[in-house]
N, C-alpha and C positions, 0 to 999 in steps of 0.2 A: 504494500500500500504506500501511496505517496500523498503528502499533504502540502498544499500550496495556497497562495492567495491570489487567484486569478479566476474569475467566473466565466461562464460561457459568453457573456456579453462583453468581456474584456475589462470589466470593472474590478474594483478591489473587493474581495470577499474571501470566504473560506470554502475550500473545495477539497474533497477526498477522492482519490482514484484507487480503487481496490480491484485486485485481479487474482483469480485462481485458474488452474489449467482449463476450466470449462467456461467461465464467465468473467466479464469485466463490468464493474458498476462504478458510476460516477455520482457522488453525493454532494449536493450544495447545501450549506448551512443557511437556514432562514430562521432568524430568531433563535429559539432553543431547540428547533427541530431540524430535520434534514429532508430535503426533496431529492428524489431520484432523477438525476439529470439524464442518465443513460444506463440502460441495462442491455449488454451486448453478449450474444452467444458467440463464443470464440470459434466455434466450428464453422461459422458462416464467413469468417474473415479469410480472404484470399491473400492479402498482402498488407503490410504496415508501411506507412509513409510519413515522413516529417516534412512539412512545408515551412519555409522561412517567412516571417513577417517582419514588421518594423519593431525591433526591440522585444520580439516574442517569437515563439514557434508554435506550430499546430501539429498535433498527433492525429493522423487520419487513418482510418481502417477502410481498406478497399474490399468491398464485398463482391459477390459474383456479378451482380448487375447494378450495383450502386456503391456509394462511398459514404462514410459517416465521419463527421468531425468528433473525435473523442474528447479532446480538451485543448485549450490554449494554455501556454505556460511561459514564464519568463526565462531568460537565459541563466538565471541563478540556479534553477533546478534542472537545467538541460542535461547535466551529467546523469542524474537519477532517471530521467525519462529515457535517455539513451540506453541505460542498462535495462530499464523496463521493456523497451522495445525489443532488445535482444532476447529477453526471456519469452516475450510473447511470440516472437518468431520461432524460438526453439520449441515452445509448446505446440505451435502449429505444425512443426515438422515431426512431432511425436516424441521428442526427447523428454526424458524424465529428469527434472531438476529439483533439487531439494528446496523446500519452501523457505523463503527468507523475507524479512521485513525490510522495507526501505522507508525510513523516516528522515526528512530533511528539514533544515532550518528554513526560516522565511528568507526572502530575498536578501542575499549577502551584501546588497547595496543599501540595506536599511538595518536599523538596530533590531536585534532579536528581542530586546526587552520592551522598547517603546515604539518600535516600527518607524521611527523618524529616519529620513534619509541621512546616510553617512556623508561626511565631507569628502570631497574629491581626493582620491589617492590615500584614503585612510579607512581603517576598519574600526575606529574608535568613535563611539557616540559621545559628543560633548556633554550631553545631559546625564548620561548614565555612568560616565567615567568616574571611578573612585579616586578622588583627588587626594584624600588622606593617605590612601595606600600608595599613590604615586610618589608622594614626598617621603613616606616612611621607607620606601625602597632605597632611598639614598643612604639610609643608616647602614644597610648591608655593606655598602662600599666604604663607609667611614670606620667600621669595626676594626679593620687592620691598622688603623691609625688612631686608635682611641687615646693613646698616650698624649699625642699632640692636641687632640680635641680637648682633653681634660686640662691641659696647660693653657689653651686658649680661654676656656671657661674660667679658670682661676685668675688669669690676667684681666678678663672682662670684669670679674667681681671686684678686683682691687681698683680698677679704673672707676667703677661705679661708686664705690665707697668714697674714694677721694673726691669725686664730683659732688657727693652729698655733703661733704664737710665745708665746701666753699661758702654756701649761704650762711653757715654758722659764724664764720669769720665776719661776714658782711653785717649780720645782725649785731654782733659784739662791737664792731667798729662804729656802727651808727649810735648805739646806746651809750657806750663808755667814752668815745672820743669826740664824736660830732655833736652830741646833744648832752644836756645835763639831766640825766635820769637819776632819781633817788635810788640808793643802793638797795633799799628795802622793797622797791617796786618790781614789777615784771621786767625781765631783761632778755634780749636775744642772745644767741650764741652760748647757751648754757652747757653744750657738749664740750666746747673748747675753751671755756673761761679759765680753766685751771692752767692753761698754757701761758696766760698773760700774767707776768709778774712785775712789770715796770710800775714804779710809783706815780709817774707823771703821764699826762695824756700824750705828750710827744713821744715818750718812750713806748707807750702802748701802741701808738700809731706805727712806729717802726717795727715792733715785734709782729703785729698783725700783718703788715705788708710783706715782711720777710717770710712769715709762715705761709701766706698765700702763694708767694713766689716759689717756695720750696715744694709746696703741694703740686703746683703746676708743672714744675720740672720733673717730679717723680711721676706724675700722671702722664706726661708727654713721653718719658722714657719707657714706661710700661706699655703705652699705646704703640710705640714703635716696635717693640718686641712682639706684641700681640699681632700687629699687622703682618710682620715677617712670618711668624708661625702660621697664621691663618692663610696667608697666600700660598705657602708650601702645601698646607693641608688641602686647600681647594684645588690646586693644580694637579696634585697627585691623585686625589680622589677622582677627578674628572678624567685624568689620564687612564685610570683603571677602567672607567666606564667606556671611554673612547676605544681603548684596546679591545675590550670585550665586545663592543658593538661591531668593530671592524672584523674581528675574528668570527663573530656570528654571521656577518654578511658573507664571509668567505665560505661558510658551511651551507649556505642556502643554495638551492638548485637554480639552474637557468630559468626554470619556469617562473620563479619569483622575479628575476630581473627582466624577463620578457615583458612584464606588465608594469614596469616602473622605469622612470627616467633616471639615468645615472646622476644627473645634476641634483635631482631631488634627494637622492640617497646621500650624496656628498654634503648637502645642506644639513642633514641630520647628524652626520659625523662631525661637522665643523660648527655651524651656526647654533644648532640646538644644544650641543654640549657646552659651547661657549656661554650660552645663556644660563645654563645650570651652574657653570663655574662662577659667573658673576654673582649669583645668589649666594653661593657658598663662601665667597670671599667677603662680600659686603653685607648681603642680606642676612645671613645666619648670625654674624656678629651683632648686627643692628637689632635683630629679633631678640637675642639674649640680653643685650644692654638695655634696650627699651622696656623689655618685660620686667627686668629687675628694677629699673628706675621707676616704672609705674607703681609697682607693688611697694617699694621702699618709700617713695615720696607720698604715696597714698597713706601709708601708715604714719609717716612723719606729720602730715597735715592734720590727720585725725588726732594725733597726740598733742599737737601744738594748739589747735583750736577746732574742735569737732563741728561747731556751728558753721564756720566759714568753709570747712572742708566739704560739708554736705551741700553748700551752695555751689561749689565747683561741679557737682554732679547734676545740677539742674538741666543742662543741655543734653545729657546722655540720651534720652529718648529720641530727640531730634537727630542726633548724630547717628544713632542706630538705624533710624528710618532711612536717612539719606544713603548710608553705606549699603544697606540691604537693597534699596531701590536700584542702585547703579551696579551692583555686583554682577548680576547675570548679563547685563548688556556689555560690561567691560570684558567679561570672560569670552563672550561671543566675538567681540571685535578683535581681541588678541589672537583667538583661534584663526580668524580670517587673515590677520596680519602675517602669521607664520606660514599659512598656505601660500600667500603671495611671495614671501621670501623663497619658498621652495620652488615655486614656478619660475621666478626670475633666475635662480641658480641653475635650474635645468636648461633654460634658454641660453645662458652664458656658456654652459658646458657643451651644449649641442652646437652652437654657432662657432665657438673657438675650435672645437674638435674637428669641424668640417670647414675650416677657414679656406682651404684650397678650392673646395667646391664653390664656396661663396664667391671667391674672387674670379674663378673660372667663368661663372655665369653673371658676373657683374652685379651680384645681389647684395652688395654692401649696404646700399640704401634700404633695401627691403628688410634686411636683418636688423639694421639700426632702428627701423620703425617697429619691428617686432619686439625688440628689447625695450624701446620707449613705451610701448603699450603695456608690457609687463611691469616696467618700473613705475608707470603711472598708476597701475592697479595697486602696487605696493605703497605708493605715496598716498593714495586715497584711503587705503585700509589703515595705514599708520596715522593719517590725519584724523580719521574718525576715532580711533582708539585714544589718541593723545588729546584730542579736543574734549572727549568725554572725561578724560582724566583731569584736564585743565578746568572743566566745569565743576567737577566733584570736589576737588581739593580745596579751592577757596571757600566754598560754602561749608564744608566740614570744619575748616579752620575758623570761620566766622562763628559757626554754632558753638564750637568749643571755647573760643576765647571770649565769647559774650559773657561768660560767668565772671570774668575779671571785673566787669562793671559792678556786679552785685557784691564782689569781695571788697572793692574800693569803698562802696557805700556803707555796707554794714561793718567792715573792718575799721573804717574811719570813725564811725560812731563809737566803736569800742575803745579806740585810742582816746577820743575826747572824753569818754566816761572813765578813763583810767584803768580799763580792764586789760588793755594791751599797751605795750610800749611801742614807740615808732620803730625801733629796731626789730621787734617781733613782727610788725606788719611788713617791713621791708624784707625780712627773712622769709615770711610766708609767701610774699610775692615772688621772691627769688625761686623758691621751690615750685610755685605755681608756674613760673616761666619755664622751669625745667620739665614740668609735666606736659606742657604744650608741645614740646618737640616730639616726644614719643607718641602723643596722640596724633600730631600731624603726620608722623611717620607711619602710624597705623593706617591712615587714609591712603598713603602711598603703597603700603604693604599689599593692599588689594591688587593694585596694578602689577606690583612686583611678583606676587604669587601667580597672577594670570600668565605673565610672561614665562615664568619658570615652569608652571604646570603645562602650558601649551608646548613648551620644548620637551619637558620630561615625558609627557604622554606619547610624543612621537618617537622618542628614543626607546621607551619601554615597548612600544608597538613593534618595533623591529626586533628587539630582544625576545619578545614573546612569540615571534613567528617560528613555528615549529618546522625544522628542516624535513623535507620529504625523504631525504636519504639520511638515515641514522646508522651509526656503527653499533651493531649488537655486541653484547658481551661475549657471545659465542661465535663471533665473525670468523670465517675460515681464513687462515693465513696461508698465502700461496707465494712463497719466496721464489718459486720457479713454476713456469707453465709450459705446456707443449704448444698451445695456440689453437686448440680445437674449439670451434664455436658451433652453437646450435640455436637457431631461432625456432621456438616451439609454439606455433600458432600465436604469434605476437601481433597484438593490436595496440596502436598508440596514436594519440592526437595531442597537439599542443593545447588545444581546448578538448577536454576529455569527451565531450559530446560530439566532436567533429573529428573522427579518426583520419589520420593521414596514411598510416599503414594498417592494412586489414588482413588479419589471419596469415601472417608471413611465417612460412616454415622452410628452413634451409639448414643444411649441415655443411660445415667447412672443416677440412682436415688440416692438421698442422703443416705449415710451410706452403700452403696453397695460396695462389694469388687469385682473388675474385674481383672481376670488373663489374661495377654497378652501372647499368645503362638505363636510360629512360628519358622521356620528355622532361622539360623544366617543370618542377612542381610535382613530379611523379612520386617522390619519397626517397630518393637516393641519399641526400644529405641527412634526412631524418634517420635512416638506418645507421649512418655514420655516428650521429649524435647518440644513438642508443648503444652502439658498440663502445664509444668513449664513456658511456654512462654519464652523459650530461643530463639525461633524463632516465627515468625508470619506465618500463613498459606498463601499460594500463591493464592488458590482459595477456595471458600466456606467460612464457618465460624465455629469457636469454641466458644461455649457459656457456661457461668457459671450462673446458676440460671436465665437463659433466656437472659442474657446480653452478647453481643459479648466481648470476653476478651480484644480486642483491644480498647474498649471503657472504660474499667475499669482502675482506677488509679493503676499503677504498684505496688506502695507501699502496697495498700490494697490487691491486688491480691496475691502477693507473701507472704504476712503475713499469709495467710490462707493455704499455701502449705509447707509441710515438705518432705524432700527427704532423703532416705537412699539408697546409691549406693553400687555397688560391690567394687569399689576402692574409698572409702571415703577419702577426703582430710582433714588432720589434720594440723593445723597451728603450727609452731615452737613456742611453749609456754607451759604453764601448762595444765594439763588435765582439771582442773577446768575452765580455760578460754575457752578451746575448747568446753566444754559442754554448757556453757552459751553464746556461740557466737551469737546464734539467739535471745537470751534474756539477753543482757548484764546487765540489772538492777535486774536480778532475785536474790532472797534471797538465802543464802547458804542452808537453809533447803530444798528449792525447787530443788536445784541442786543435793543434796544428794538423795532426793526422786526419781528424774529422773534416777540417776545412779542405784538405787535399782531396779526400774522397768525395767531397761535395762539389769539386771544381770551383771552390771559392778562394783558395789560398792565393792564386795568381792575382786576382783583382784586389784582394785585401792588401797584399804587400806592395801593390802599386799605388796605394793611397798614401798621402803625405805622412799620416800618423799610423799607418798599418793597422794592426789589431787594436790599437788604442784610439782609433777613429770613433768619435761620438756620432751615432747615427741619427740623432734628433728624435723628436716625438713621432712615434709609429714608424721610425726608420725612414723618414721622408728624404734624408740626404743621400740615400742609395736608390738605384734604379730598381724597377720591379724584379728583374732577373737577379740582381745582386741580393735583394732581400730574400728571394726564394732560395738561393743557394746558401745563404746564412742560416735559413730555417732548416734546410736539409742537413747542414753540418750540425745543427743543434740536435736534430733527430738521430743522426749517426752517433754522436757522442752519448746520447741518452741510452743507446743500444737496446731498443725495445724488442720484445718477442713478437709483438703485433704492430703492424704499421698501417696507418690511415693516410691515403693520398686523395685529397679532395681537390680536383682541378689544379693539380700541382704545376702544370705547365701552361695554364691559361694566361692570356694577355701578355705573352712575351713573343719576341721575334723568333724566326726560325733558328738562327744561330744560337741564341740563348737557350731555346727549347732543347736543342741537341745537347748542349752542355748539361742542362738540368736532367735530361733523359739518361745520359750516361751516369750521372751521379745517382739517380734513382735505381738504375739497374744494379749498382753495387749495393744500394741500401736494402733492396727487397730480397736479396739472396738469403735463403734459409729462414725467412720470416713469413708468418701468416700476414697476408696483405689484402686490404680492401681498397680498391682504387676507383675513382670517378675521373673521367677525362672528357674534355669538350671535343677532342678529336678522337673519334671512335677507333681510328686506325691504330692509335697508340696502345690499345688494349689487346693487340694481337697476341702478345706473350702471356696473357692471363690464362690460367688453367681452365677457368670457367667464367662465362659472362652470365650475370643475372639481370634479366630485363624486368624493370619495374614499370607497371602501367596502372595508373589510377590507384596507387597504393597497394597493389597486389603483384605477386610474382607472375609474369606472363610467360616467360621462357627462361630456360637454364640450359647452357651448353657451351661448347667451345666456339671460337669465332667462325670456324669453317662450318660447324654443324648448324649454327643459327643462320649463316648466309645461305645454306642449302635449302632453307624453308622459303618457298616461293612467296607465301603470303604472311611471313613472320613479321613480328613487330620490329625486331632488330634489323632485319634486312630493309624494311621501309625507312628506318632511321638512317641507315648508311646511305641508301639511295637519295634520300632527301638532302643529307649533308654533301654528297657528291655533286648533286645538282646545284647546290648553293655555291660550291667551290668553282663551278664552271662559269658563274656569272662574271662578266667582265664590265668594269665601269670605264667609260670613255669620257675623258674630260676635254673641254675646249680650251 
């Protein structure tokens, strides 16, 4: 049975599709009851078909003389309906399958809890996201550095205590030095009065000023050390997060990256972690300092004069109302702001990565306008967020500081009545001024939390992504392999409900060279991707030496595979480093021998810097043929048991192709090889050719055997290519 939210009319609702080997029933929920939308006898179904719509698909049952629309469904549940269709077809062919339930979540583009649409490129619902949990996860990364955290907290406490002493000196200065207060009356600075021993007012003035100076020097020194330790703590905590984030990205499969832009992921590793780092450096300290200050000063104000202290709380209901009213809107705006940052980062990465294509098509102006559009979106989102912040903060500050008018009025009356000294009132206002800072900071804390939460939720989203390929505890270790491969009824699609390869079965013996042939899009490169285990099969199994590749330890499996692609990637570094990328501990002699075998040594030593030549980003300082030969040298040095050649001689001239072909002939000896070539004639030496047509194996045989088939797929491909080669272009 399958549950989804798409009714027969295409509107939002609740629908159940239930099937057993004899019948299929569709139920639509109406109120608390269900209506039977369809009751179909499966014995009358001749064929099942899926029609594509706009943002949806339709499952259709073709009957003997008619057809029936079973249900419409969104792409979110297309995987489950694809499996259901396979079972229905199997039942129709008389196969006995064990009964299994299929239950799926609602549309994965909406929240499973509240059904609200999810933000673009995210699986986190802003409404349902557990923000306390997001911040508490930071503690997990702080645990290894608890010693420095406790040191920071201790220094924060000392700084706060010293800050609380300052108003005591001010109150004492006002009552003993600047005014003539009777010794028996109320007096400010009672905590520090014992420090003042001078008999004259001039002497007391000197002592008080020197004590204030000493306190400030000590406080400044402590603050300096606190800042240094806190900076170290924040940078290394975020370093741990950043490294774990990057390592986790490396563990994810290509299916994850296929659906995301590299620039957006770069933004999470850089911008989002930087936002978390800023909070840890400044925000965390400010949170502790201001929290202690609020509690301490609140207690001091109550102990000094509880009536005036209660007056300072009068604006609290208004402050709470304003903060609550703006909280949700600020959170929403900062979420949009970070989305715009991610989009702009993706545009920059995309444009700069393809700068040669941009210049080749004179598209600089168009790319500049595209960036301007994304930057404008970022500016608008940032403006909205910060304008709302600028609107909130002054009113919060006004509501908070309005209590000072009440304190002046009622405190002044108490001074006139002799219930307070002028120094005590000055001391009270000094503490009141100190409490306004933390309260003002609390209004900014809302914004700071939103920035940090928006960044942290995006970091946790990546870290919570479960890798499709995991290393089991009992993974099979294969230090050596023979190179025998078996495709056992393999079905695979980049989108699981749209298979690219369908029921592929093939056995390859060790040392055999297999040529993969077919039209563009037939599935050749997809087979290569499965052999490399860039993806795992959806159905069936792929085995090496009789062991399912999903059970083999990935490190062992990939150690035995070497790849030479049409567009090989060279890292921005020396040619030498690129050759030994797969074998970083290789001796220089082995590197040179690999380059010789790849016909690359001659052109390398002809360069001004030889093997120390920096190839530039993606190897753009080398020609296509030179890059290809460096890649072959890299594969030779890696010394794999299984070799993948995907259009290894494409897009090069005839002379270069001959040099590459000679290098490849040396490389394939004694290795199980899978080769794709744009020139079919270059696959003559393959032991067998496997012809892929529309995702299925159409033909298998040697070059001569397949050419002997008059109406064979391979022969038609060869004839078509031969006809294309005969075309002559005549220029004027």
